[in-house]
Each structure stands twice: as structure tokens, then as C-alpha cells.
DSSP file (Angstrom, degrees, kcal/mol; ACC not computed):
  #  RESIDUE AA STRUCTURE BP1 BP2  ACC     N-H-->O    O-->H-N    N-H-->O    O-->H-N    TCO  KAPPA ALPHA  PHI   PSI    X-CA   Y-CA   Z-CA
    1    1 A X              0   0    0      0, 0.0     3,-0.4     0, 0.0     5,-0.1   0.000 360.0 360.0 360.0 -28.1  -29.5   13.2    5.5
    2    2 A X        -     0   0    0      1,-0.2     3,-0.3     3,-0.1     0, 0.0  -0.277 360.0 -47.2  75.4-165.6  -31.7   15.1    7.8
    3    3 A X  S    S+     0   0    0      1,-0.3     2,-0.5     2,-0.0    -1,-0.2   0.756 136.6  42.7 -77.7 -23.4  -31.0   18.6    9.0
    4    4 A X  S    S-     0   0    0     -3,-0.4    -1,-0.3   120,-0.0   117,-0.1  -0.768  83.6-156.2-124.5  85.3  -27.4   17.8    9.9
    5    5 A X        -     0   0    0     -2,-0.5    -3,-0.1    -3,-0.3     3,-0.0  -0.283  14.2-167.5 -63.1 144.7  -25.9   15.7    7.2
    6    6 A X  S    S+     0   0    0     -5,-0.1   105,-2.5     1,-0.1     2,-0.4   0.366  70.8  70.8-108.3  -1.2  -22.9   13.5    8.1
    7    7 A X  E     -A  110   0A   0    103,-0.2     2,-0.4    -6,-0.1   103,-0.2  -0.974  57.2-176.6-125.4 130.9  -22.0   12.8    4.5
    8    8 A X  E     +A  109   0A   0    101,-3.0   101,-2.7    -2,-0.4     2,-0.3  -0.972  11.6 168.7-126.3 139.9  -20.5   15.2    2.1
    9    9 A X  E     -A  108   0A   0     -2,-0.4     2,-0.3    99,-0.2    99,-0.2  -0.996  15.3-174.2-151.7 151.1  -19.8   14.5   -1.6
   10   10 A X  E     -A  107   0A   0     97,-2.4    97,-2.8    -2,-0.3     2,-0.4  -0.991   6.0-163.4-144.6 144.8  -18.8   16.1   -4.9
   11   11 A X  E     -A  106   0A   0     -2,-0.3     2,-0.4    95,-0.2    95,-0.2  -0.975   9.8-174.8-126.6 145.2  -18.5   14.7   -8.4
   12   12 A X  E     -A  105   0A   0     93,-2.3    93,-2.7    -2,-0.4     2,-0.4  -1.000  22.9-128.6-142.3 138.1  -16.6   16.5  -11.2
   13   13 A X  E     -A  104   0A   0     -2,-0.4     2,-0.4    91,-0.2    91,-0.2  -0.717  25.0-165.5 -87.3 135.6  -16.3   15.7  -14.9
   14   14 A X  E     -A  103   0A   0     89,-2.7    89,-2.4    -2,-0.4     2,-1.8  -0.982  20.9-134.3-127.8 131.2  -12.7   15.7  -16.1
   15   15 A X  S    S+     0   0    0     -2,-0.4     2,-0.3    87,-0.2    87,-0.1  -0.408  77.7  70.9 -87.9  63.4  -11.7   15.8  -19.8
   16   16 A X  S    S-     0   0    0     -2,-1.8    -2,-0.2    87,-0.0   127,-0.1  -0.953  92.7 -66.2-161.5 170.9   -9.1   13.1  -19.7
   17   17 A X     >  -     0   0    0     -2,-0.3     4,-2.1     1,-0.1     3,-0.2  -0.202  37.7-122.6 -66.4 151.7   -8.9    9.3  -19.3
   18   18 A X  H  > S+     0   0    0     84,-0.4     4,-2.7     1,-0.2     5,-0.2   0.854 113.9  59.8 -59.4 -32.8   -9.9    7.6  -16.1
   19   19 A X  H  > S+     0   0    0      2,-0.2     4,-2.0     1,-0.2    -1,-0.2   0.913 106.1  46.7 -62.6 -41.8   -6.4    6.1  -16.0
   20   20 A X  H  > S+     0   0    0     -3,-0.2     4,-1.6     2,-0.2    -2,-0.2   0.934 114.1  46.8 -65.1 -46.9   -4.8    9.6  -16.0
   21   21 A X  H  X S+     0   0    0     -4,-2.1     4,-2.9     1,-0.2    -2,-0.2   0.910 112.1  51.7 -61.2 -42.9   -7.2   10.9  -13.2
   22   22 A X  H  X S+     0   0    0     -4,-2.7     4,-2.9     1,-0.2     5,-0.2   0.877 105.7  54.0 -64.6 -38.3   -6.5    7.7  -11.2
   23   23 A X  H  X S+     0   0    0     -4,-2.0     4,-0.8    -5,-0.2    -1,-0.2   0.876 113.1  43.5 -66.6 -33.5   -2.8    8.1  -11.4
   24   24 A X  H  < S+     0   0    0     -4,-1.6     3,-0.4     2,-0.2    -2,-0.2   0.938 117.3  45.7 -72.7 -47.7   -3.0   11.7  -10.0
   25   25 A X  H  < S+     0   0    0     -4,-2.9    -2,-0.2     1,-0.2    -3,-0.2   0.903 111.3  51.6 -59.8 -44.4   -5.6   10.7   -7.3
   26   26 A X  H  < S+     0   0    0     -4,-2.9     2,-2.1     1,-0.2    -1,-0.2   0.738  89.8  80.3 -71.5 -25.3   -3.7    7.6   -6.2
   27   27 A X    ><  +     0   0    0     -4,-0.8     3,-2.0    -3,-0.4     4,-0.3  -0.493  59.2 169.9 -83.6  71.5   -0.4    9.5   -5.8
   28   28 A X  G >   +     0   0    0     -2,-2.1     3,-1.4     1,-0.3     4,-0.3   0.767  66.4  64.4 -61.3 -30.5   -1.4   10.8   -2.4
   29   29 A X  G 3  S+     0   0    0      1,-0.3    12,-0.3    -3,-0.2     3,-0.3   0.709 101.5  52.6 -67.4 -17.1    2.1   12.2   -1.5
   30   30 A X  G X> S+     0   0    0     -3,-2.0     3,-2.3    -6,-0.2     4,-0.5   0.454  77.1 101.9 -94.8  -2.5    1.8   14.7   -4.4
   31   31 A X  H X> S+     0   0    0     -3,-1.4     4,-1.8    -4,-0.3     3,-1.5   0.853  73.1  62.7 -52.1 -38.2   -1.6   16.1   -3.3
   32   32 A X  H 34 S+     0   0    0     -4,-0.3    -1,-0.3    -3,-0.3    -2,-0.1   0.760  94.8  64.3 -59.9 -19.4    0.0   19.2   -1.9
   33   33 A X  H <4 S+     0   0    0     -3,-2.3    -1,-0.3     1,-0.2    -2,-0.2   0.786 117.5  22.0 -70.9 -28.5    1.2   20.0   -5.4
   34   34 A X  H << S+     0   0    0     -3,-1.5     2,-0.4    -4,-0.5    -2,-0.2   0.451 117.7  53.7-126.2  -0.2   -2.4   20.4   -6.7
   35   35 A X    ><  -     0   0    0     -4,-1.8     3,-1.3     3,-0.2    -1,-0.2  -0.980  55.5-153.4-139.8 131.5   -4.7   21.2   -3.8
   36   36 A X  T 3  S+     0   0    0     -2,-0.4    24,-0.3     1,-0.2    -1,-0.1   0.526  90.7  75.9 -73.8  -5.7   -4.4   24.0   -1.2
   37   37 A X  T 3  S+     0   0    0     93,-0.1     2,-0.5     1,-0.1    -1,-0.2   0.553  92.6  54.8 -82.2  -7.8   -6.4   21.8    1.2
   38   38 A X    <   +     0   0    0     -3,-1.3    21,-0.2    -7,-0.2    -3,-0.2  -0.983  54.0 177.7-129.6 119.5   -3.4   19.5    1.9
   39   39 A X  S    S+     0   0    0     19,-2.4     2,-0.3    -2,-0.5    20,-0.2   0.797  73.0   0.4 -92.2 -30.9   -0.1   21.0    3.1
   40   40 A X  E     -B   58   0A   0     18,-1.6    18,-2.5     2,-0.0     2,-0.4  -0.973  50.9-171.3-157.9 147.7    1.7   17.6    3.5
   41   41 A X  E     -B   57   0A   0    -12,-0.3     2,-0.5    -2,-0.3    16,-0.2  -0.990  10.9-179.0-134.2 125.8    1.2   13.9    3.1
   42   42 A X  E     -B   56   0A   0     14,-2.2    14,-2.8    -2,-0.4     2,-0.2  -0.965  23.1-135.9-129.4 117.2    3.8   11.4    4.4
   43   43 A X  E     -B   55   0A   0     -2,-0.5    12,-0.3    12,-0.2    -2,-0.0  -0.498  10.5-160.9 -69.4 137.5    3.3    7.7    3.9
   44   44 A X        +     0   0    0     10,-3.1     2,-0.3    -2,-0.2    11,-0.1   0.470  67.9  63.2 -99.4  -4.0    4.2    5.9    7.1
   45   45 A X  S    S-     0   0    0      9,-0.6     2,-0.1     2,-0.1     8,-0.0  -0.908  82.3-114.4-123.8 149.5    4.7    2.4    5.5
   46   46 A X  S    S+     0   0    0     -2,-0.3    -2,-0.1     3,-0.0     2,-0.0  -0.376  75.7  33.7 -74.7 158.1    7.2    1.1    2.9
   47   47 A X  S    S-     0   0    0     -2,-0.1    -2,-0.1     2,-0.0     3,-0.1  -0.181 100.2 -34.3  90.7 176.5    6.0    0.0   -0.4
   48   48 A X  S    S-     0   0    0      1,-0.2     5,-0.1    -2,-0.0     2,-0.0  -0.270  79.3 -77.3 -70.3 160.1    3.2    1.1   -2.7
   49   49 A X  S    S+     0   0    0    -23,-0.1     2,-0.3     4,-0.1    -1,-0.2  -0.356  70.7 151.3 -57.1 131.6   -0.1    2.3   -1.5
   50   50 A X    >   -     0   0    0     -3,-0.1     3,-2.6    -2,-0.0    19,-0.3  -0.951  54.3 -61.2-155.7 167.4   -2.1   -0.7   -0.4
   51   51 A X  T 3  S+     0   0    0     -2,-0.3    19,-0.2     1,-0.3     3,-0.1  -0.388 126.7  26.9 -55.0 129.0   -4.8   -1.8    2.1
   52   52 A X  T 3  S+     0   0    0     17,-2.8    -1,-0.3     1,-0.4    18,-0.1   0.108  88.3 136.6  99.2 -20.4   -3.4   -1.1    5.5
   53   53 A X    <   -     0   0    0     -3,-2.6    16,-2.8    15,-0.1    -1,-0.4  -0.268  41.3-149.7 -57.7 145.1   -1.1    1.7    4.3
   54   54 A X  E     - C   0  68A   0     14,-0.2   -10,-3.1    -3,-0.1    -9,-0.6  -0.936  12.1-169.4-122.4 145.4   -1.0    4.7    6.6
   55   55 A X  E     -BC  43  67A   0     12,-2.6    12,-2.9    -2,-0.4     2,-0.6  -0.999  18.0-140.7-136.1 132.9   -0.5    8.4    5.8
   56   56 A X  E     -BC  42  66A   0    -14,-2.8   -14,-2.2    -2,-0.4     2,-0.4  -0.830  29.7-169.3 -90.9 122.7    0.1   11.3    8.1
   57   57 A X  E     -BC  41  65A   0      8,-3.2     8,-2.4    -2,-0.6     2,-0.4  -0.940  15.2-164.9-121.2 134.2   -1.8   14.3    6.7
   58   58 A X  E     +B   40   0A   0    -18,-2.5   -19,-2.4    -2,-0.4   -18,-1.6  -0.968  15.0 175.1-115.7 134.1   -1.6   18.0    7.6
   59   59 A X  E >   - C   0  62A   0      3,-0.5     3,-1.7    -2,-0.4   -21,-0.2  -0.987  37.3 -97.8-135.2 144.6   -4.4   20.3    6.4
   60   60 A X  T 3  S+     0   0    0     -2,-0.3     3,-0.1   -24,-0.3   -24,-0.0  -0.336 107.8  11.1 -59.3 141.8   -5.1   24.0    7.1
   61   61 A X  T 3  S+     0   0    0      1,-0.2     2,-0.3     0, 0.0    -1,-0.2   0.456 115.4  88.9  71.6   1.6   -7.7   24.6    9.8
   62   62 A X  E <  S-C   59   0A   0     -3,-1.7    -3,-0.5     3,-0.0    -1,-0.2  -0.945  82.6-105.6-129.4 152.6   -7.6   20.9   10.8
   63   63 A X  E     -     0   0A   0     -2,-0.3    -6,-0.1     1,-0.1    -3,-0.0  -0.447  49.6 -94.1 -70.0 147.6   -5.6   18.8   13.3
   64   64 A X  E     -     0   0A   0     -6,-0.1     2,-0.3    -2,-0.1    -6,-0.2  -0.285  53.3-169.3 -56.0 148.0   -2.9   16.6   11.8
   65   65 A X  E     -C   57   0A   0     -8,-2.4    -8,-3.2    -3,-0.1     2,-0.6  -0.987  26.3-131.0-144.6 151.5   -4.3   13.1   11.3
   66   66 A X  E     -C   56   0A   0     -2,-0.3    18,-0.4   -10,-0.2     2,-0.4  -0.935  27.1-163.4-103.4 122.5   -3.2    9.6   10.4
   67   67 A X  E     -C   55   0A   0    -12,-2.9   -12,-2.6    -2,-0.6     2,-0.4  -0.850   2.0-156.2-106.9 139.5   -5.3    8.0    7.7
   68   68 A X  E     -CD  54  82A   0     14,-2.6    14,-2.1    -2,-0.4     2,-0.4  -0.970  19.5-123.0-121.1 131.4   -5.3    4.2    7.0
   69   69 A X  E     + D   0  81A   0    -16,-2.8   -17,-2.8    -2,-0.4    12,-0.3  -0.562  32.4 170.5 -69.2 124.6   -6.3    2.7    3.7
   70   70 A X  E     +     0   0A   0     10,-2.3     2,-0.3    -2,-0.4    11,-0.2   0.567  68.9  21.5-108.9 -17.4   -9.2    0.2    4.2
   71   71 A X  E     + D   0  80A   0      9,-1.5     9,-2.8   -21,-0.1    -1,-0.3  -0.966  59.4 167.4-153.4 132.8  -10.1   -0.4    0.6
   72   72 A X  E     + D   0  79A   0     -2,-0.3     2,-0.4     7,-0.2     7,-0.2  -0.930   1.6 173.2-150.1 123.8   -8.1    0.0   -2.6
   73   73 A X  E  >> - D   0  78A   0      5,-2.8     5,-1.7    -2,-0.3     4,-0.8  -0.897  10.5-174.4-136.2 103.6   -9.1   -1.3   -6.0
   74   74 A X  T  45S+     0   0    0     -2,-0.4    -1,-0.1     1,-0.2     5,-0.0   0.839  87.6  56.9 -66.3 -32.5   -6.9   -0.3   -9.0
   75   75 A X  T  45S+     0   0    0      1,-0.2    -1,-0.2     2,-0.1    -2,-0.0   0.895 116.4  35.4 -67.4 -38.1   -9.2   -2.0  -11.5
   76   76 A X  T  45S-     0   0    0      2,-0.2    20,-0.5    -3,-0.1    -1,-0.2   0.494 108.2-130.3 -91.5  -3.5  -12.2    0.0  -10.2
   77   77 A X  T  <5 +     0   0    0     -4,-0.8    19,-2.2     1,-0.2     2,-0.3   0.955  64.3 114.8  54.7  58.3  -10.0    3.1   -9.6
   78   78 A X  E   < -DE  73  95A   0     -5,-1.7    -5,-2.8    17,-0.2     2,-0.3  -0.998  39.0-175.2-152.2 152.8  -11.1    3.8   -6.1
   79   79 A X  E     -DE  72  94A   0     15,-2.6    15,-2.7    -2,-0.3     2,-0.4  -0.995   9.1-156.0-148.0 156.8   -9.9    3.9   -2.5
   80   80 A X  E     +DE  71  93A   0     -9,-2.8   -10,-2.3    -2,-0.3    -9,-1.5  -0.983  13.7 178.3-127.6 137.2  -11.2    4.4    0.9
   81   81 A X  E     -DE  69  92A   0     11,-2.4    11,-3.0    -2,-0.4     2,-0.3  -0.972   8.9-156.2-139.4 159.9   -9.3    5.6    4.0
   82   82 A X  E     -DE  68  91A   0    -14,-2.1   -14,-2.6    -2,-0.3     2,-0.3  -0.896   8.8-172.4-132.3 156.4  -10.3    6.3    7.5
   83   83 A X  E     - E   0  90A   0      7,-2.0     7,-3.1    -2,-0.3     2,-0.4  -0.981  15.6-143.5-144.0 152.7   -9.1    8.3   10.5
   84   84 A X  E     + E   0  89A   0    -18,-0.4     2,-0.3    -2,-0.3     5,-0.2  -0.887  17.6 172.3-120.8 148.2  -10.4    8.4   14.1
   85   85 A X  E >   - E   0  88A   0      3,-2.6     3,-1.9    -2,-0.4     2,-0.4  -0.808  58.5 -54.5-134.0 177.7  -10.8   11.1   16.7
   86   86 A X  T 3  S-     0   0    0      1,-0.3     3,-0.1    -2,-0.3    29,-0.0  -0.422 125.0 -11.6 -59.1 115.9  -12.5   10.9   20.1
   87   87 A X  T 3  S+     0   0    0     -2,-0.4    28,-2.8     1,-0.1    29,-0.5   0.598 122.0  89.8  71.4  13.5  -16.0    9.6   19.4
   88   88 A X  E <   -E   85   0A   0     -3,-1.9    -3,-2.6    26,-0.2     2,-0.5  -0.997  52.4-163.1-145.3 139.8  -15.8   10.0   15.6
   89   89 A X  E     -EF  84 112A   0     23,-3.3    23,-2.3    -2,-0.4     2,-0.5  -0.985  14.3-158.2-116.1 128.6  -14.7    8.0   12.7
   90   90 A X  E     -EF  83 111A   0     -7,-3.1    -7,-2.0    -2,-0.5     2,-0.5  -0.938   7.5-170.6-111.1 125.7  -14.1    9.8    9.4
   91   91 A X  E     -EF  82 110A   0     19,-2.7    19,-2.5    -2,-0.5     2,-0.4  -0.968   0.4-170.1-119.3 123.6  -14.3    7.8    6.2
   92   92 A X  E     -EF  81 109A   0    -11,-3.0   -11,-2.4    -2,-0.5     2,-0.4  -0.953   2.1-166.5-115.6 133.4  -13.1    9.4    2.9
   93   93 A X  E     -EF  80 108A   0     15,-1.8    15,-2.4    -2,-0.4     2,-0.4  -0.949   4.7-175.6-121.5 139.0  -13.8    7.7   -0.5
   94   94 A X  E     +EF  79 107A   0    -15,-2.7   -15,-2.6    -2,-0.4     2,-0.3  -0.999  14.0 159.5-134.7 130.6  -12.2    8.7   -3.7
   95   95 A X  E     -EF  78 106A   0     11,-2.1    11,-2.3    -2,-0.4     2,-0.4  -0.988  24.9-152.9-152.8 160.1  -13.0    7.2   -7.1
   96   96 A X  E     + F   0 105A   0    -19,-2.2     2,-0.3   -20,-0.5     9,-0.2  -0.999  16.4 174.6-135.0 136.2  -12.9    7.7  -10.9
   97   97 A X  E     - F   0 104A   0      7,-2.1     7,-2.6    -2,-0.4   -21,-0.0  -0.968  39.0 -91.6-138.0 155.8  -15.1    6.2  -13.5
   98   98 A X  E     + F   0 103A   0     -2,-0.3     5,-0.3     5,-0.2     2,-0.3  -0.354  41.2 179.7 -63.7 148.3  -15.5    6.7  -17.3
   99   99 A X  E >   - F   0 102A   0      3,-1.5     3,-2.6   -85,-0.1     2,-0.2  -0.823  55.3 -53.8-153.4 107.5  -17.9    9.4  -18.4
  100  100 A X  T 3  S-     0   0    0     -2,-0.3    -1,-0.1     1,-0.3     4,-0.1  -0.413 121.3 -20.3  60.5-126.6  -18.5   10.2  -22.0
  101  101 A X  T 3  S+     0   0    0     -2,-0.2    -1,-0.3    -3,-0.1     2,-0.1   0.262 140.8  25.5 -94.8  10.9  -15.1   10.9  -23.6
  102  102 A X  E <  S- F   0  99A   0     -3,-2.6    -3,-1.5   -87,-0.1   -84,-0.4  -0.161  90.3 -75.1-138.2-129.3  -13.5   11.6  -20.2
  103  103 A X  E     -AF  14  98A   0    -89,-2.4   -89,-2.7    -5,-0.3     2,-0.4  -0.926  15.0-142.1-144.7 161.5  -13.9   10.8  -16.5
  104  104 A X  E     -AF  13  97A   0     -7,-2.6    -7,-2.1    -2,-0.3     2,-0.4  -0.986  18.4-161.0-129.2 123.1  -16.0   11.6  -13.5
  105  105 A X  E     -AF  12  96A   0    -93,-2.7   -93,-2.3    -2,-0.4     2,-0.4  -0.870   3.6-162.8-102.9 137.8  -14.2   11.8  -10.1
  106  106 A X  E     -AF  11  95A   0    -11,-2.3   -11,-2.1    -2,-0.4     2,-0.4  -0.983   6.9-176.3-121.5 128.2  -16.2   11.5   -7.0
  107  107 A X  E     +AF  10  94A   0    -97,-2.8   -97,-2.4    -2,-0.4     2,-0.3  -0.979  11.7 168.3-122.7 134.2  -14.8   12.6   -3.6
  108  108 A X  E     -AF   9  93A   0    -15,-2.4   -15,-1.8    -2,-0.4     2,-0.3  -0.987  20.6-162.5-146.8 158.6  -16.7   12.1   -0.4
  109  109 A X  E     -AF   8  92A   0   -101,-2.7  -101,-3.0    -2,-0.3     2,-0.4  -0.997  11.0-170.8-139.1 138.9  -16.3   12.3    3.4
  110  110 A X  E     -AF   7  91A   0    -19,-2.5   -19,-2.7    -2,-0.3     2,-0.4  -0.991  10.0-150.6-135.5 140.2  -18.6   10.7    6.0
  111  111 A X  E     + F   0  90A   0   -105,-2.5     2,-0.3    -2,-0.4   -21,-0.2  -0.910  21.1 167.1-110.1 134.2  -18.7   11.1    9.8
  112  112 A X  E     + F   0  89A   0    -23,-2.3   -23,-3.3    -2,-0.4     3,-0.2  -0.947  29.8  64.3-140.1 162.3  -19.9    8.3   12.1
  113  113 A X  S >  S-     0   0    0     -2,-0.3     3,-1.4   -25,-0.2     4,-0.4  -0.479  94.7 -53.3 112.2 175.4  -19.8    7.7   15.8
  114  114 A X  T 3  S+     0   0    0      1,-0.3     3,-0.4    -2,-0.2     4,-0.2   0.862 136.0  37.3 -57.4 -44.0  -21.1    9.4   18.9
  115  115 A X  T 3> S+     0   0    0    -28,-2.8     4,-2.7     1,-0.2     5,-0.3   0.335  86.5 105.6 -92.5   7.7  -19.8   12.8   18.2
  116  116 A X  H <> S+     0   0    0     -3,-1.4     4,-2.9   -29,-0.5     5,-0.3   0.883  76.5  51.5 -57.4 -44.6  -20.4   12.6   14.4
  117  117 A X  H  > S+     0   0    0     -4,-0.4     4,-1.9    -3,-0.4    -1,-0.2   0.910 114.4  44.8 -60.4 -40.6  -23.5   14.9   14.3
  118  118 A X  H  > S+     0   0    0     -4,-0.2     4,-2.7    -3,-0.2    -2,-0.2   0.949 116.3  44.4 -68.2 -50.0  -21.5   17.6   16.2
  119  119 A X  H  X S+     0   0    0     -4,-2.7     4,-2.1     2,-0.2    -2,-0.2   0.914 114.4  49.8 -63.5 -44.0  -18.3   17.3   14.2
  120  120 A X  H  < S+     0   0    0     -4,-2.9     4,-0.5    -5,-0.3    -1,-0.2   0.919 113.7  45.2 -61.2 -44.1  -20.2   17.2   10.9
  121  121 A X  H >< S+     0   0    0     -4,-1.9     3,-0.8    -5,-0.3     4,-0.3   0.918 113.4  50.3 -66.5 -43.9  -22.2   20.3   11.7
  122  122 A X  H 3< S+     0   0    0     -4,-2.7    -2,-0.2     1,-0.2    -1,-0.2   0.831 121.4  33.4 -64.9 -33.6  -19.1   22.1   13.0
  123  123 A X  T 3X S+     0   0    0     -4,-2.1     4,-3.0    -5,-0.2    -1,-0.2   0.250  84.2 112.6-107.5  12.1  -17.1   21.4    9.9
  124  124 A X  H <> S+     0   0    0     -3,-0.8     4,-2.3    -4,-0.5     5,-0.2   0.918  81.3  41.5 -54.5 -52.9  -19.9   21.5    7.3
  125  125 A X  H  > S+     0   0    0     -4,-0.3     4,-2.6     1,-0.2    -1,-0.2   0.912 116.2  50.1 -65.7 -40.4  -18.8   24.6    5.4
  126  126 A X  H  > S+     0   0    0      2,-0.2     4,-3.0     1,-0.2     5,-0.2   0.896 109.8  51.2 -62.4 -40.8  -15.1   23.6    5.5
  127  127 A X  H  X S+     0   0    0     -4,-3.0     4,-2.6     2,-0.2     5,-0.2   0.937 111.5  46.5 -62.9 -47.0  -16.0   20.1    4.2
  128  128 A X  H  X S+     0   0    0     -4,-2.3     4,-1.9    -5,-0.2    -2,-0.2   0.920 115.2  46.9 -60.6 -45.1  -17.9   21.6    1.3
  129  129 A X  H  X S+     0   0    0     -4,-2.6     4,-2.5    -5,-0.2    -2,-0.2   0.942 113.4  47.9 -63.1 -47.3  -15.2   24.1    0.5
  130  130 A X  H  X S+     0   0    0     -4,-3.0     4,-3.0     1,-0.2     5,-0.3   0.918 110.3  51.0 -63.4 -44.3  -12.4   21.5    0.7
  131  131 A X  H  X S+     0   0    0     -4,-2.6     4,-2.5    -5,-0.2    -1,-0.2   0.908 112.0  47.7 -61.2 -40.1  -14.1   19.0   -1.5
  132  132 A X  H  X S+     0   0    0     -4,-1.9     4,-2.3    -5,-0.2    -2,-0.2   0.909 113.3  47.4 -66.6 -41.3  -14.7   21.7   -4.1
  133  133 A X  H  X S+     0   0    0     -4,-2.5     4,-2.3     2,-0.2    -2,-0.2   0.922 114.3  47.4 -65.2 -43.8  -11.1   22.8   -4.0
  134  134 A X  H  X S+     0   0    0     -4,-3.0     4,-2.5     2,-0.2    -2,-0.2   0.909 111.6  49.7 -65.3 -42.0   -9.9   19.3   -4.2
  135  135 A X  H  X S+     0   0    0     -4,-2.5     4,-2.4    -5,-0.3    -2,-0.2   0.941 114.1  45.0 -61.9 -46.7  -12.2   18.4   -7.1
  136  136 A X  H  X S+     0   0    0     -4,-2.3     4,-2.4     1,-0.2    -1,-0.2   0.871 113.4  50.0 -66.6 -36.2  -11.1   21.4   -9.1
  137  137 A X  H  X S+     0   0    0     -4,-2.3     4,-2.6    -5,-0.2     5,-0.2   0.885 110.7  49.7 -68.4 -37.7   -7.4   20.9   -8.3
  138  138 A X  H  X S+     0   0    0     -4,-2.5     4,-2.7     2,-0.2     5,-0.2   0.911 111.5  49.5 -64.8 -42.1   -7.7   17.2   -9.4
  139  139 A X  H  X S+     0   0    0     -4,-2.4     4,-2.1    -5,-0.2    -2,-0.2   0.946 113.1  46.2 -61.2 -48.8   -9.4   18.3  -12.6
  140  140 A X  H  X S+     0   0    0     -4,-2.4     4,-0.9     1,-0.2    -2,-0.2   0.943 116.0  43.8 -60.0 -50.5   -6.8   20.9  -13.4
  141  141 A X  H >< S+     0   0    0     -4,-2.6     3,-0.6     1,-0.2    -1,-0.2   0.905 114.3  50.0 -64.5 -41.1   -3.8   18.6  -12.6
  142  142 A X  H 3< S+     0   0    0     -4,-2.7    -1,-0.2     1,-0.2    -2,-0.2   0.843 110.3  50.1 -68.1 -32.5   -5.3   15.7  -14.5
  143  143 A X  H >< S+     0   0    0     -4,-2.1     3,-0.8    -5,-0.2    -1,-0.2   0.630  90.7  99.4 -82.8 -12.3   -6.1   17.8  -17.6
  144  144 A X  T << S+     0   0    0     -4,-0.9    -3,-0.0    -3,-0.6    -4,-0.0  -0.464  93.7   2.6 -69.7 144.0   -2.5   19.2  -17.7
  145  145 A X  T 3         0   0    0      1,-0.1    -1,-0.2    -2,-0.1    -2,-0.1   0.810 360.0 360.0  53.9  37.7   -0.1   17.5  -20.1
  146  146 A X    <         0   0    0     -3,-0.8    -1,-0.1  -130,-0.0    -2,-0.1   0.508 360.0 360.0 -85.1 360.0   -2.7   15.2  -21.6
């Protein structure tokens, strides 16, 4: 990673089934219900979430962005989506796997492109904070009503 990492990641153990965690994670329009890092998510395409689906996302302290699903595998319980800005590509991956009697969710964000080192350095603390808030919110929501 070097002195200026462009990749940020967090994993959290959740005491419920991977299927339950995946159902919460995959329902992106409901994210504002369980994480303060997302104020709104609006799918821009009809039909269920799929490769190619786009979502307009608003987050505190960040410019609104349109994210596009590039990979989605329900069997593996994971998806990847991307957004672009001038000179930077942001790739976020979300996945769930079995862990003991529960699950492990992994959330990550990676910056690439010409301005990636600058953007990653500028947003490093915010990325770490947001990933932690999202992971804990996912855990709390997934463990509710189990």
C-alpha cells in the first residue's frame, strides 16, 4: 500500500446467516435506513439490481455520484460498483461469507487513475470512518429480528 494507500477495507463478524446479511446489503435503496453515511439512494433503472444497474447516491461530505454495478453474484453474495470523477475511478466491493455460526461482511473502496493518490489521501480519514459506520450499521440491521 505504501505511504498513501488507495485501498480501504473493513471486515465485521455478524451473528446471523449470510443470507440475512446479503438481503440487507443487496437492498441498496434501504441503506439510508441503517447507515448515516448515505442520505439517499435512488435506482435509475427498472427491474432488480443487476450488472449494469445504476444508482444515484447522496452522502454527507461527498458530492452526489452515480454508481454502476459491474459485478453481482447472488450465489457468492457479493457485488461491485464503480463511479468516476475527473481523473479517478472509485471501485467499491461488498460481500458476505459464512463465518463460524454467523457471517463476515467485507466492505472496501479503492481509488485508481491519475488523481487517485491525491483523492485517496484527501479522503483517507473519511473513508475509514464511513466504512466503520457502514459495517456497524449493517451488523446492527442484520442482527435485528433474526
